[in-house]
Each structure stands twice: as structure tokens, then as C-alpha cells.
N, C-alpha and C positions, 0 to 999 in steps of 0.2 A: 982098251974102248969097251973088253969085256962088264968090267965094273960101271963104265958110262951106261953103255944098254942095259942091266941090269936094273940102275938107280931110272931112266927112263919107264921100265916096263911096270916098276915098281910103282912109281908116282902116276903114270897115267889108268892101273888098274885098280886106283885106290875108289874105296866105295862113295867120301866123299864128294871126287872131283865127278865122279857120275851124274851126282846126282842133282851137281850145280849148270853142270855143264849145259843141259836142254830148256830153264827157265832164259842164262843167258842166250845163248843164243834166240832165243825170241822175244827180247826184247828191248836189244843191245842195237839191232838198225835203229827202229824209232826215238832210242834214246839219242843217241850220238848223231841225229841228221836233225832230232830235235830241240835238243843242245845248240846247235849251228844258230838255232836262230833267235833265240833268245835269254841263252844261259844254262849251267843246270842245278835242275832243281833234285835237292837230292834226296828230302824227303818220303814226295811220292813215287820217287824209283825204288824209294830202299821197301815202304810197304806193297809196291807192285811185286819187287821181288821175293819178298819173301812170301807171299800169298802163291807166287808161281811154282816157290819152293813145297810149301803145302801139298800145291795140285798137284806134283809129282810125284812126291810119297805117296797121294789119294789114288794115283791111279796103278802104282808100282803093286798097292794093296788087292785093288780089285784085279789087275792083272793074275797075282797069287788065287786069289779069292778060283777066279774064271778058271786055273786050274788045279783046284782044291788042294794047296799048298799051306791056306792061309786061314786062322781062327783068331781075329783080330780084340785083344780084351775090351769087355764095353767101356772098363775106363781110360782106356788113351780114347775111343774112338769119342766119349764127354770132352777129353780135353782138346784134342785136335778142331773139334765142333767149335768150342767156347774161342779158340785162337782165331780161326777162320775168320766168325763171326765178328771181331775186336779189331781185326785187321779190313774187314768191310767198312764197317764204321768210322774206322779213322781215313778209307779213301775214300769216303763220301767225304765225308768233312773234309777233305785237304783238295778235293778234287772238284764233284755235283754226282748226282742221286745215279744220270746216266750210266757213267763209269762204271759203280759201285753195278748197278741193273746189271750192265751186263758181265759183268765177272759172276756173279748169282749165276745168269744164264750161264755160263762155264764151264760153270760147277755141275749143273742138271744136265750138259750135255756130257760131263764125262760118267756121271753116273747111271745115263740111258748109254754113254755107250759099249760100257761093260757089263748089262743086266742082264742076268742070265734065261730072265725071256725076250729079248728084245734080239741078244745074238749078232748087237752090230760090228762087234771085230772082228764076225763072221764074213762081212760082205763088204761093198764098196764103197759101200757108203760111213762107212769107219775114216777111211784114208777121205773124202772129201770133206765129211764136215771136222777130219781133223787141221786139217790145210786149211778151212775155213775159220778156222776158231782162234789157232795155233800163229797163223801166219798172216791173216786180214785180222781179224782182232785185238789180237792181241799189241801186232803192230803199231795199228791205229791210235792205241791206249795209251801206248808206251813214248809213241809220237809227241800226243795230247795232256797226256801228265806236266811232260815239257812245253809246248806251245801255247796251252787255250786253245788253239782253232786248232781246222786241220786242214789239206794240204790235198787236194785231188788229184795232181799230176806224181805222188807217192806214192800210191796203189803201182805208176808201172816200176819204183823203184824197190816193189818187194816180187818182182817178179823169178829172181835169182832165186829167194830164199824161199821163194817155192817148191822147188827142186833140192833144194837144200834139206829142205822138213818132210818134203816126201820121200826121201830115202829115210830117214831116222822112222819115219811112220811106217812104211813097208816091210820096214828090220823086222819093227817087233809087232807088225800084223804076223808077219812071219811065223813067230817062235806062240804066237797063238790057234792059227789055224790048226782046227779037232778034225776036219773030214775035208775033203776033194772030194766034194760029189757034186760041184760043179764049176764051171766054167773056169768063173773068176778066181775059186780058189787054188786051181791047179794049175791056171796060170802064174800066178804068183808061188805056190810050190814048185812051180820050174823055174821061174822066169828071178827069182827073186833080187838077185843076184847081179848079173846085165841089168835091173830096173835099176836095183841100188848107184852101180857104177856109170853108168848112161844120165840121171837123175843131175847125179853130182858133177859130172863132165859140163853137161848142159847150165847149170848152175853157173859157174863158170866162166864156162863161151861167154853166155845173156855180158853175167856182169862185163867181161871183155870190151863188150859193141858197147855194151853203156857209159863205159867210161871212156872208152875210145868219141863219143855222139858228146859228151863233156869237157874234153879234150885235155884228157890226158898222155902228159909224154911218155917216155922213154923208163925215166929211172922211176917213174909213179909207178908202170907196168911191174918194170922188175920187183922192186917191196912188195907188192901183191903175187908177182907168183913168187918167187927164190924162198918162201918158208914152205909152202904148196906141195915145191917138187924136193924139200927137203924129207915128207909124210911120203913122200912114195917112195925115195929111198930107201927110208927107214923098211921099210913092208919088203925090199929085194935080203935082208939079214935072214936068216934063218931062224937064227936065235930069238932076235927079236919077234919075228911070226909064232912059234912056237909056246912064247909066255906070256902073249899079249892079248888080253879079251878085247876080242875085232870089233862086239859094239860098243865098246869104253873109244877106243881110238878111233872108231866114227864119231861116235859125235863130239868128240875134243876138237879133231881132222872140222868137221863141221862148222864147230863156234868161231872156231881161229880166223875161218874163211870169209867169216859173215861179219868177223871183230873188221879186220881187214878192209872187208866192201863198204862200210860202214862210214872208217876213217878216210877211204880215197874217195867217196861220194862227199863226203864234210870237207878237206881239203883241194879238190879239181879244183 
């Protein structure tokens, strides 16, 4: 038992896993539901996924800079931006100019979100714009590159993902708050844990409601909820809690939840 717990914690604490969970969480729903319509488009998916991996890396570097913990070498900056430019050109070629333009806008937003003058990461606008870009814009792009068109009702199915990503965003913002000299910062500083838990549970509740409307049966509900219950049972083990990086664990649980949700919608 102890060996199993050690293996699980070591795997979930691995930096590579924490790097890939957010990009998958962002695009998996649009990808799976879009592939249901026209079949899976591998190349556009890979290009978008690699692009998001780079933007996650960019965000991490900028967050460290806001904490004055990093000064990245100039050569690495050049290599990074060359890779981003190549990916944008390839995405433009495989989709259209609008997708590439939205992704450029997304990069500009990331820079603005952590700019030392704007200090957006200290305000509620950080949360609002993170949700807008990471949920709506990236989900729509991931859906569009699979189908070649958009569906208005797709917005309804993104509601639970808003709550899941909100939990990640609030957790991240809590770690960047430098001052608690206004109502919003004080609120996040005091209530961030109930916000994260409540946001996740609301997201799960909305999924159950949407699946019920869609006509899911008891077996499908069990397939969705059983892995989630297992994740929370693990938290009851003290040895697991003591050695687990909670941010990694939260990101992994949310990623798995969104994946299960996407396949429930696809096959219900």
C-alpha cells in the first residue's frame, strides 16, 4: 500500500505532468466534442497543443519574474519566440488567419496580465480575462479546428469548465498577491480555499444537470463520478497529503474531470 502511494505521489508531483495538465484541460473538451462531428484532426490539434505548452511556459516565467525569482537568458527568449512564430504560421496555414490572430491576442493578454506596470495579477480583471481566454477563446478554437464551423449551443456546455478553470486561476492568483490593501485581495487571501472547493463542486453539479438533461443513464453517471470519488478518498490518507503537491493534484483532478465530461457529452 505504501509503495503504491509513493508511486502515485511521485508521478503526480512530476514537473512534466504539471506542465501538460493545463493545456489538456483547456482544449480537450472542444477537441473531443468537435471530433464527434467530423472526425479527429490530428495536425491542428498537435499544433494548438504545442502552442499552449509554450504559453504555459511563458506564464510560468512571467510569474517568476513578478516574484523577482528569475531572469531568463536572452538566447532562450529568441529560441522561444522563433518557435512561437513557426507554430502561428503553421496554425494559420492549417486553419485560417482568424485562429492565428486570436492566438496572437492571447499571447498579448498573457504579457499584459503579468506586466509590472499594469499589475493585473493583483486585480479581479486577471480572473475575468483568464476565464474568457482560457475557457471561451481556446475552447472555441479547439472546437473550430476540428469541425471548421462553430455552434452557438456549445457555449452552454462550457459553463462547468468555467468553474473548473476558475479554481486553478484563483489558486494561482493567491500565490501572486503581494498586497492585501483592497477588498478583492483581502477576500481572495481569506477565502481562496472555500472558493476553489466550491467552484469545483459547482462545476460537477452543473455537469450532472447537463448530463441529466441530455438523457444520461445511471451507468454513465457512475462512470463519471467513480474516478472523482477515488481522488477524494486519496486525500483522506495522511501520508498522501503530506507528500503531495496540492497544486499539481488539483490540476490533475480537474483535467481528468474535464476529460470524463467531454466523453460523457460525446457518447450520451
